[in-house]
C-alpha positions as YAML, in Angstrom:
chain: A
units: angstrom
residues:
- id: 1
  name: MET
  ca: [11.61, 46.96, 4.00]
- id: 2
  name: ILE
  ca: [9.22, 45.19, 6.37]
- id: 3
  name: LYS
  ca: [7.11, 44.01, 3.42]
- id: 4
  name: LEU
  ca: [10.23, 42.68, 1.70]
- id: 5
  name: ASN
  ca: [11.21, 40.71, 4.79]
- id: 6
  name: ARG
  ca: [7.72, 39.27, 5.06]
- id: 7
  name: PHE
  ca: [7.81, 38.26, 1.39]
- id: 8
  name: ALA
  ca: [11.18, 36.53, 1.84]
- id: 9
  name: LEU
  ca: [9.90, 34.75, 4.93]
- id: 10
  name: THR
  ca: [6.84, 33.54, 2.99]
- id: 11
  name: ILE
  ca: [9.08, 32.09, 0.27]
- id: 12
  name: VAL
  ca: [11.22, 30.26, 2.83]
- id: 13
  name: VAL
  ca: [8.16, 28.81, 4.57]
- id: 14
  name: SER
  ca: [6.74, 27.70, 1.21]
- id: 15
  name: LEU
  ca: [9.96, 25.92, 0.32]
- id: 16
  name: PHE
  ca: [9.89, 24.05, 3.61]
- id: 17
  name: ALA
  ca: [6.26, 23.08, 2.99]
- id: 18
  name: ILE
  ca: [7.09, 21.74, -0.47]
- id: 19
  name: SER
  ca: [10.03, 19.70, 0.82]
- id: 20
  name: ALA
  ca: [7.85, 18.33, 3.63]
- id: 21
  name: LYS
  ca: [5.45, 16.88, 1.05]
- id: 22
  name: ALA
  ca: [8.14, 15.00, -0.88]
- id: 23
  name: GLY
  ca: [7.14, 11.50, -1.89]
- id: 24
  name: PRO
  ca: [8.47, 8.44, -0.07]
- id: 25
  name: MET
  ca: [11.11, 6.02, -1.29]
- id: 26
  name: ALA
  ca: [9.75, 2.74, -2.65]
- id: 27
  name: TYR
  ca: [10.82, -0.51, -4.29]
- id: 28
  name: SER
  ca: [9.72, -2.21, -7.49]
- id: 29
  name: VAL
  ca: [10.89, -4.90, -9.90]
- id: 30
  name: ASN
  ca: [11.33, -4.69, -13.68]
- id: 31
  name: SER
  ca: [9.37, -7.89, -14.21]
- id: 32
  name: ASP
  ca: [9.43, -7.45, -18.00]
- id: 33
  name: GLY
  ca: [13.22, -7.48, -18.15]
- id: 34
  name: ASN
  ca: [14.81, -9.60, -20.87]
- id: 35
  name: GLU
  ca: [17.77, -10.59, -18.70]
- id: 36
  name: GLY
  ca: [16.01, -11.45, -15.46]
- id: 37
  name: ASP
  ca: [14.42, -9.28, -12.81]
- id: 38
  name: SER
  ca: [16.21, -6.59, -10.84]
- id: 39
  name: LEU
  ca: [15.17, -4.73, -7.71]
- id: 40
  name: TYR
  ca: [14.90, -0.96, -8.04]
- id: 41
  name: GLN
  ca: [14.60, 1.79, -5.45]
- id: 42
  name: ILE
  ca: [12.35, 4.61, -6.67]
- id: 43
  name: ASP
  ca: [11.84, 8.15, -5.43]
- id: 44
  name: LEU
  ca: [8.08, 8.50, -5.88]
- id: 45
  name: ALA
  ca: [8.29, 12.30, -5.99]
- id: 46
  name: THR
  ca: [10.74, 12.47, -8.89]
- id: 47
  name: GLY
  ca: [10.61, 9.07, -10.59]
- id: 48
  name: VAL
  ca: [14.36, 8.57, -10.19]
- id: 49
  name: ASP
  ca: [14.89, 4.79, -10.14]
- id: 50
  name: GLN
  ca: [18.16, 3.09, -9.22]
- id: 51
  name: SER
  ca: [18.99, -0.60, -9.51]
- id: 52
  name: ARG
  ca: [19.84, -2.42, -6.29]
- id: 53
  name: GLY
  ca: [20.76, -5.70, -7.95]
- id: 54
  name: LYS
  ca: [19.44, -8.78, -9.70]
- id: 55
  name: LEU
  ca: [16.94, -11.08, -8.01]
- id: 56
  name: PHE
  ca: [19.27, -14.07, -7.71]
- id: 57
  name: ASN
  ca: [19.12, -16.97, -5.25]
- id: 58
  name: GLY
  ca: [22.61, -18.30, -5.85]
- id: 59
  name: PHE
  ca: [21.46, -20.75, -8.52]
- id: 60
  name: GLU
  ca: [19.09, -18.93, -10.86]
- id: 61
  name: ASP
  ca: [17.58, -15.55, -11.56]
- id: 62
  name: ARG
  ca: [13.95, -14.77, -10.87]
- id: 63
  name: THR
  ca: [12.26, -13.76, -14.12]
- id: 64
  name: ASP
  ca: [8.64, -12.79, -13.35]
- id: 65
  name: THR
  ca: [8.41, -11.25, -9.88]
- id: 66
  name: GLU
  ca: [5.09, -9.40, -9.83]
- id: 67
  name: GLY
  ca: [4.11, -9.28, -6.15]
- id: 68
  name: LEU
  ca: [6.14, -7.17, -3.69]
- id: 69
  name: ALA
  ca: [5.41, -6.13, -0.09]
- id: 70
  name: PHE
  ca: [7.01, -5.43, 3.28]
- id: 71
  name: SER
  ca: [6.12, -7.76, 6.15]
- id: 72
  name: THR
  ca: [5.31, -6.88, 9.76]
- id: 73
  name: ASP
  ca: [8.17, -8.87, 11.30]
- id: 74
  name: PRO
  ca: [10.68, -6.91, 13.45]
- id: 75
  name: ASP
  ca: [13.07, -6.54, 10.51]
- id: 76
  name: GLY
  ca: [10.29, -5.42, 8.15]
- id: 77
  name: ARG
  ca: [11.68, -7.55, 5.36]
- id: 78
  name: LEU
  ca: [10.75, -7.13, 1.72]
- id: 79
  name: TRP
  ca: [9.07, -10.17, 0.13]
- id: 80
  name: GLY
  ca: [8.45, -11.02, -3.50]
- id: 81
  name: MET
  ca: [6.23, -13.48, -5.37]
- id: 82
  name: ASP
  ca: [7.41, -14.89, -8.69]
- id: 83
  name: ASP
  ca: [4.86, -16.08, -11.25]
- id: 84
  name: ALA
  ca: [7.25, -18.13, -13.36]
- id: 85
  name: ALA
  ca: [8.79, -20.07, -10.44]
- id: 86
  name: GLY
  ca: [5.67, -20.18, -8.26]
- id: 87
  name: THR
  ca: [7.63, -19.13, -5.18]
- id: 88
  name: LEU
  ca: [7.48, -16.62, -2.32]
- id: 89
  name: PHE
  ca: [10.73, -15.26, -0.89]
- id: 90
  name: PRO
  ca: [12.39, -12.46, 1.16]
- id: 91
  name: ILE
  ca: [14.65, -10.06, -0.73]
- id: 92
  name: ASN
  ca: [17.78, -8.29, 0.45]
- id: 93
  name: THR
  ca: [17.04, -4.63, -0.35]
- id: 94
  name: ALA
  ca: [20.74, -3.78, -0.53]
- id: 95
  name: ASN
  ca: [21.57, -6.09, -3.43]
- id: 96
  name: GLY
  ca: [18.47, -8.04, -4.51]
- id: 97
  name: PHE
  ca: [19.85, -11.35, -3.22]
- id: 98
  name: ILE
  ca: [17.43, -14.16, -2.29]
- id: 99
  name: ASN
  ca: [18.34, -16.89, 0.19]
- id: 100
  name: PHE
  ca: [17.08, -20.03, -1.57]
- id: 101
  name: GLU
  ca: [16.66, -21.78, 1.79]
- id: 102
  name: GLU
  ca: [13.94, -19.25, 2.68]
- id: 103
  name: GLU
  ca: [11.99, -19.61, -0.56]
- id: 104
  name: ILE
  ca: [8.47, -20.99, -0.11]
- id: 105
  name: LEU
  ca: [6.71, -22.98, -2.80]
- id: 106
  name: LEU
  ca: [3.20, -21.77, -3.58]
- id: 107
  name: PRO
  ca: [0.39, -24.34, -3.95]
- id: 108
  name: LEU
  ca: [0.48, -26.46, -7.12]
- id: 109
  name: GLU
  ca: [-2.22, -24.41, -8.84]
- id: 110
  name: PHE
  ca: [0.26, -21.50, -9.03]
- id: 111
  name: GLN
  ca: [3.09, -23.56, -10.52]
- id: 112
  name: SER
  ca: [1.64, -24.15, -13.97]
- id: 113
  name: GLY
  ca: [3.34, -21.70, -16.30]
- id: 114
  name: GLY
  ca: [2.39, -18.26, -14.98]
- id: 115
  name: GLY
  ca: [-0.41, -15.97, -16.07]
- id: 116
  name: ASN
  ca: [-1.38, -15.22, -12.47]
- id: 117
  name: ASP
  ca: [-0.09, -11.63, -12.48]
- id: 118
  name: PHE
  ca: [0.04, -11.65, -8.70]
- id: 119
  name: GLY
  ca: [-0.95, -8.73, -6.51]
- id: 120
  name: MET
  ca: [0.40, -9.04, -2.97]
- id: 121
  name: THR
  ca: [0.26, -7.28, 0.41]
- id: 122
  name: PHE
  ca: [0.80, -7.99, 4.11]
- id: 123
  name: ALA
  ca: [-1.79, -7.00, 6.72]
- id: 124
  name: CYS
  ca: [-1.26, -5.89, 10.32]
- id: 125
  name: ASP
  ca: [-1.70, -9.46, 11.66]
- id: 126
  name: ASP
  ca: [1.09, -10.60, 9.27]
- id: 127
  name: SER
  ca: [-1.40, -12.38, 7.01]
- id: 128
  name: LEU
  ca: [-0.29, -12.32, 3.39]
- id: 129
  name: TYR
  ca: [-3.06, -11.60, 0.90]
- id: 130
  name: PHE
  ca: [-2.55, -12.11, -2.82]
- id: 131
  name: THR
  ca: [-4.64, -12.15, -5.98]
- id: 132
  name: SER
  ca: [-4.45, -14.06, -9.25]
- id: 133
  name: VAL
  ca: [-5.73, -12.64, -12.54]
- id: 134
  name: LYS
  ca: [-5.91, -16.16, -13.96]
- id: 135
  name: SER
  ca: [-8.54, -17.22, -11.40]
- id: 136
  name: ARG
  ca: [-9.84, -13.76, -10.41]
- id: 137
  name: THR
  ca: [-9.58, -14.85, -6.80]
- id: 138
  name: LEU
  ca: [-8.26, -13.56, -3.47]
- id: 139
  name: TYR
  ca: [-6.05, -15.83, -1.35]
- id: 140
  name: ARG
  ca: [-4.56, -15.68, 2.15]
- id: 141
  name: ARG
  ca: [-1.43, -17.18, 3.70]
- id: 142
  name: ASP
  ca: [-1.19, -17.13, 7.50]
- id: 143
  name: GLU
  ca: [1.87, -17.07, 9.75]
- id: 144
  name: ASN
  ca: [1.96, -20.89, 9.73]
- id: 145
  name: ASN
  ca: [2.26, -20.99, 5.94]
- id: 146
  name: ASN
  ca: [-1.28, -22.26, 5.39]
- id: 147
  name: PHE
  ca: [-2.94, -21.09, 2.16]
- id: 148
  name: GLU
  ca: [-6.69, -20.57, 1.78]
- id: 149
  name: THR
  ca: [-9.12, -19.24, -0.81]
- id: 150
  name: ILE
  ca: [-11.16, -16.23, 0.32]
- id: 151
  name: GLY
  ca: [-14.75, -16.63, -0.80]
- id: 152
  name: SER
  ca: [-15.01, -18.71, -3.94]
- id: 153
  name: SER
  ca: [-13.01, -19.03, -7.14]
- id: 154
  name: GLY
  ca: [-13.64, -16.03, -9.39]
- id: 155
  name: SER
  ca: [-15.32, -13.98, -6.66]
- id: 156
  name: LEU
  ca: [-13.24, -10.86, -7.40]
- id: 157
  name: GLY
  ca: [-15.08, -10.53, -10.70]
- id: 158
  name: VAL
  ca: [-12.40, -8.28, -12.21]
- id: 159
  name: ASN
  ca: [-8.74, -8.47, -13.30]
- id: 160
  name: ILE
  ca: [-6.87, -7.20, -10.24]
- id: 161
  name: SER
  ca: [-3.09, -7.48, -10.24]
- id: 162
  name: ALA
  ca: [-2.27, -4.99, -7.46]
- id: 163
  name: ILE
  ca: [-3.57, -4.91, -3.88]
- id: 164
  name: ALA
  ca: [-2.72, -2.95, -0.73]
- id: 165
  name: ALA
  ca: [-3.84, -3.33, 2.91]
- id: 166
  name: TYR
  ca: [-3.98, -0.69, 5.62]
- id: 167
  name: GLY
  ca: [-5.06, -0.40, 9.23]
- id: 168
  name: LEU
  ca: [-6.66, -2.60, 11.86]
- id: 169
  name: PRO
  ca: [-9.24, -3.90, 11.18]
- id: 170
  name: THR
  ca: [-7.75, -4.51, 7.75]
- id: 171
  name: MET
  ca: [-9.00, -2.49, 4.80]
- id: 172
  name: LEU
  ca: [-8.01, -4.12, 1.51]
- id: 173
  name: TYR
  ca: [-7.94, -2.28, -1.82]
- id: 174
  name: GLY
  ca: [-7.37, -3.56, -5.36]
- id: 175
  name: LEU
  ca: [-6.34, -1.88, -8.60]
- id: 176
  name: GLY
  ca: [-7.77, -3.20, -11.86]
- id: 177
  name: ASN
  ca: [-5.64, -3.86, -14.92]
- id: 178
  name: GLY
  ca: [-5.61, -1.06, -17.43]
- id: 179
  name: GLN
  ca: [-5.89, -2.88, -20.75]
- id: 180
  name: PHE
  ca: [-8.10, -5.42, -22.49]
- id: 181
  name: GLN
  ca: [-7.17, -8.88, -21.26]
- id: 182
  name: ASN
  ca: [-8.67, -12.33, -21.70]
- id: 183
  name: GLY
  ca: [-11.48, -10.82, -23.79]
- id: 184
  name: ASP
  ca: [-12.62, -8.59, -20.92]
- id: 185
  name: THR
  ca: [-12.98, -4.82, -20.90]
- id: 186
  name: ASP
  ca: [-10.27, -2.84, -19.21]
- id: 187
  name: SER
  ca: [-10.77, -1.76, -15.60]
- id: 188
  name: PRO
  ca: [-8.40, 1.07, -14.52]
- id: 189
  name: ASN
  ca: [-10.36, 1.52, -11.31]
- id: 190
  name: LEU
  ca: [-9.88, 1.34, -7.56]
- id: 191
  name: TYR
  ca: [-11.83, -1.35, -5.69]
- id: 192
  name: SER
  ca: [-12.45, -2.32, -2.09]
- id: 193
  name: ILE
  ca: [-12.19, -6.06, -1.41]
- id: 194
  name: ASP
  ca: [-14.24, -7.92, 1.19]
- id: 195
  name: LEU
  ca: [-12.00, -10.15, 3.32]
- id: 196
  name: THR
  ca: [-14.81, -12.65, 3.93]
- id: 197
  name: THR
  ca: [-16.36, -13.05, 0.49]
- id: 198
  name: GLY
  ca: [-13.44, -12.03, -1.71]
- id: 199
  name: VAL
  ca: [-15.77, -9.76, -3.71]
- id: 200
  name: ALA
  ca: [-14.36, -6.57, -5.24]
- id: 201
  name: THR
  ca: [-16.59, -3.47, -5.09]
- id: 202
  name: LEU
  ca: [-15.96, -0.46, -7.33]
- id: 203
  name: ILE
  ca: [-14.85, 2.71, -5.57]
- id: 204
  name: GLY
  ca: [-14.18, 4.74, -8.69]
- id: 205
  name: PRO
  ca: [-12.06, 5.18, -11.83]
- id: 206
  name: LEU
  ca: [-8.53, 6.55, -11.77]
- id: 207
  name: GLY
  ca: [-9.57, 9.21, -14.26]
- id: 208
  name: LEU
  ca: [-11.58, 9.93, -17.38]
- id: 209
  name: PRO
  ca: [-11.87, 7.14, -20.01]
- id: 210
  name: GLY
  ca: [-8.49, 6.68, -21.67]
- id: 211
  name: GLU
  ca: [-6.70, 9.06, -19.29]
- id: 212
  name: TYR
  ca: [-4.56, 6.39, -17.66]
- id: 213
  name: GLN
  ca: [-3.46, 3.67, -20.06]
- id: 214
  name: TYR
  ca: [-1.28, 0.86, -18.76]
- id: 215
  name: ASN
  ca: [-0.94, -2.90, -18.71]
- id: 216
  name: GLU
  ca: [-0.59, -3.93, -15.07]
- id: 217
  name: ALA
  ca: [0.39, -2.01, -11.96]
- id: 218
  name: GLY
  ca: [1.73, -2.12, -8.44]
- id: 219
  name: MET
  ca: [0.09, -0.43, -5.46]
- id: 220
  name: ALA
  ca: [1.04, 0.25, -1.83]
- id: 221
  name: PHE
  ca: [0.30, 2.48, 1.15]
- id: 222
  name: ASP
  ca: [2.96, 4.67, 2.70]
- id: 223
  name: SER
  ca: [3.39, 4.91, 6.48]
- id: 224
  name: GLU
  ca: [1.05, 7.92, 6.66]
- id: 225
  name: GLY
  ca: [-1.83, 6.17, 4.86]
- id: 226
  name: GLY
  ca: [-1.25, 7.67, 1.42]
- id: 227
  name: LEU
  ca: [-2.05, 5.28, -1.42]
- id: 228
  name: TRP
  ca: [0.38, 5.08, -4.36]
- id: 229
  name: ALA
  ca: [0.54, 3.16, -7.63]
- id: 230
  name: ILE
  ca: [3.09, 2.58, -10.37]
- id: 231
  name: THR
  ca: [1.97, 1.47, -13.83]
- id: 232
  name: ASP
  ca: [3.57, -0.70, -16.49]
- id: 233
  name: ARG
  ca: [3.18, 0.98, -19.88]
- id: 234
  name: SER
  ca: [6.03, -0.77, -21.70]
- id: 235
  name: GLN
  ca: [3.82, -3.26, -23.54]
- id: 236
  name: ILE
  ca: [1.04, -0.89, -24.59]
- id: 237
  name: GLU
  ca: [2.68, 2.41, -25.42]
- id: 238
  name: ASN
  ca: [6.36, 1.54, -24.98]
- id: 239
  name: GLN
  ca: [6.57, 4.36, -22.46]
- id: 240
  name: LYS
  ca: [7.97, 4.94, -18.99]
- id: 241
  name: SER
  ca: [5.99, 4.03, -15.87]
- id: 242
  name: GLN
  ca: [3.71, 6.59, -14.27]
- id: 243
  name: ILE
  ca: [3.69, 7.19, -10.51]
- id: 244
  name: LEU
  ca: [0.21, 7.99, -9.21]
- id: 245
  name: SER
  ca: [-1.25, 9.18, -5.92]
- id: 246
  name: ILE
  ca: [-4.75, 7.70, -5.41]
- id: 247
  name: ASN
  ca: [-7.67, 9.03, -3.38]
- id: 248
  name: VAL
  ca: [-8.98, 6.04, -1.41]
- id: 249
  name: ASP
  ca: [-12.47, 7.55, -1.12]
- id: 250
  name: THR
  ca: [-13.04, 8.24, -4.83]
- id: 251
  name: GLY
  ca: [-10.39, 6.26, -6.72]
- id: 252
  name: ALA
  ca: [-9.24, 9.43, -8.50]
- id: 253
  name: ALA
  ca: [-5.54, 9.44, -9.37]
- id: 254
  name: THR
  ca: [-3.06, 12.29, -9.58]
- id: 255
  name: LEU
  ca: [0.03, 11.95, -11.76]
- id: 256
  name: ILE
  ca: [3.08, 12.71, -9.61]
- id: 257
  name: ALA
  ca: [6.01, 11.69, -11.84]
- id: 258
  name: THR
  ca: [7.26, 9.30, -14.49]
- id: 259
  name: THR
  ca: [10.20, 6.98, -13.98]
- id: 260
  name: VAL
  ca: [13.59, 7.80, -15.46]
- id: 261
  name: ASN
  ca: [13.98, 4.33, -16.97]
- id: 262
  name: GLU
  ca: [11.56, 2.44, -19.20]
- id: 263
  name: LEU
  ca: [11.40, -0.89, -17.40]
- id: 264
  name: GLY
  ca: [7.81, -2.07, -17.01]
- id: 265
  name: TYR
  ca: [7.17, -1.97, -13.25]
- id: 266
  name: GLU
  ca: [4.28, -4.16, -12.02]
- id: 267
  name: SER
  ca: [4.86, -4.13, -8.26]
- id: 268
  name: LEU
  ca: [5.28, -1.58, -5.49]
- id: 269
  name: ALA
  ca: [6.38, -1.74, -1.84]
- id: 270
  name: ILE
  ca: [6.88, 1.29, 0.40]
- id: 271
  name: SER
  ca: [6.69, 0.32, 4.08]
- id: 272
  name: PRO
  ca: [5.29, -2.34, 6.45]
- id: 273
  name: PRO
  ca: [1.52, -2.21, 7.11]
- id: 274
  name: GLY
  ca: [0.51, 1.04, 8.80]
- id: 275
  name: ASN
  ca: [-2.00, 2.10, 11.47]
- id: 276
  name: CYS
  ca: [-1.86, -1.31, 13.16]
- id: 277
  name: VAL
  ca: [-3.52, -0.12, 16.38]
- id: 278
  name: ASP
  ca: [-7.05, -0.92, 17.48]
- id: 279
  name: ALA
  ca: [-9.38, 2.00, 18.12]
- id: 280
  name: PRO
  ca: [-10.14, 2.49, 21.85]
- id: 281
  name: THR
  ca: [-13.17, 0.55, 23.09]
- id: 282
  name: ILE
  ca: [-16.04, 2.66, 24.43]
- id: 283
  name: PRO
  ca: [-17.69, 0.98, 27.44]
- id: 284
  name: LEU
  ca: [-21.45, 0.34, 27.25]
- id: 285
  name: ASP
  ca: [-24.04, 0.24, 30.03]
- id: 286
  name: GLU
  ca: [-26.51, -2.62, 30.53]
- id: 287
  name: ASP
  ca: [-28.76, -1.17, 27.80]
- id: 288
  name: GLY
  ca: [-25.93, -1.04, 25.26]
- id: 289
  name: VAL
  ca: [-25.65, 2.76, 25.47]
- id: 290
  name: PRO
  ca: [-22.13, 4.26, 25.54]
- id: 291
  name: LYS
  ca: [-21.23, 5.29, 29.07]
- id: 292
  name: ILE
  ca: [-20.39, 8.96, 29.65]
- id: 293
  name: PRO
  ca: [-17.00, 9.23, 31.37]
- id: 294
  name: THR
  ca: [-17.32, 10.67, 34.90]
- id: 295
  name: LEU
  ca: [-14.88, 11.44, 37.68]
- id: 296
  name: ASN
  ca: [-14.65, 9.36, 40.84]
- id: 297
  name: LEU
  ca: [-15.03, 11.01, 44.28]
- id: 298
  name: ALA
  ca: [-11.40, 12.09, 44.48]
- id: 299
  name: GLY
  ca: [-11.53, 13.49, 40.97]
- id: 300
  name: SER
  ca: [-14.75, 15.38, 41.70]
- id: 301
  name: LEU
  ca: [-13.31, 16.96, 44.88]
- id: 302
  name: SER
  ca: [-10.16, 17.95, 42.98]
- id: 303
  name: ALA
  ca: [-12.23, 19.57, 40.24]
- id: 304
  name: ILE
  ca: [-14.29, 21.53, 42.82]
- id: 305
  name: PHE
  ca: [-11.10, 22.69, 44.53]
- id: 306
  name: VAL
  ca: [-9.58, 23.91, 41.23]
- id: 307
  name: LEU
  ca: [-12.77, 25.78, 40.33]
- id: 308
  name: MET
  ca: [-12.88, 27.44, 43.79]
- id: 309
  name: LEU
  ca: [-9.27, 28.60, 43.43]
- id: 310
  name: ALA
  ca: [-9.99, 29.99, 39.95]
- id: 311
  name: GLY
  ca: [-13.05, 31.84, 41.26]
- id: 312
  name: MET
  ca: [-11.15, 33.35, 44.19]
- id: 313
  name: PHE
  ca: [-8.37, 34.49, 41.82]
- id: 314
  name: PHE
  ca: [-10.71, 36.33, 39.45]
- id: 315
  name: LEU
  ca: [-12.77, 37.86, 42.29]
- id: 316
  name: ARG
  ca: [-9.60, 39.16, 43.91]
- id: 317
  name: ARG
  ca: [-8.47, 40.78, 40.64]
- id: 318
  name: ARG
  ca: [-11.92, 42.34, 40.14]
- id: 319
  name: TYR
  ca: [-12.16, 43.99, 43.53]
- id: 320
  name: SER
  ca: [-8.53, 44.84, 44.09]
...
């Protein structure tokens, strides 16, 4: 009977452990939709995707929203970047509505007919980083709406249409496109991106050659530092999107689920930037050597007093 109770208890504990590891809720856009883009909420553990509403600004639909990310402002608003319109805008997550008065025009180079396949992410300092496949370049927008090129044009050196930032100082990661594009070989790999030079450095492939086939993808960190991706396979295999968990150290992906609907997701947003706290500073002495923490006089006397009391207690027990 005791063994049976232990077995039942083990099952209950296991069920709680499984439920504790459930995937987070996320947002994406069906940017390949024939009737305009819609915002979807997706359970990353199951692939269940539900429409929240069309991306509509009161005058026109957005038709090629490829970048998606949560900002660091107090409301943690969701922002999108549309390739066809060349605009940046906040999105109401309840219904997909866009306030046209808050839309921001991107620089002229991004308003020439699309093909940028934007990847987009916010960092802890509220900087917005985004990439363009057309130019293979990393860009930054600051809180004053100033745009700058990171490094030089083409410095990424690979077709990256999904990026994600985490921590402070900022660590930026990029996901390569998964198909042949512009005459280049496919690159379904995870990369680290230098925020000074804009150069992408290979971390590792998602899997074995041909294991993960997709067109473009979206990528984002969850609040605990887990890296996720969603892939668009509608144009290559006419299949549903895959939801992947990615190891940031190796680039290796694990298939978690496939979406219920076949919609061609190319973006992913889960939560505002995480781990936005500086590591504690270790004081150095005049020679640059880390100082060893020591107690002041009051602390030293208190420590001696506690040790004396402990010694008296054990001696009393021994000889009593």
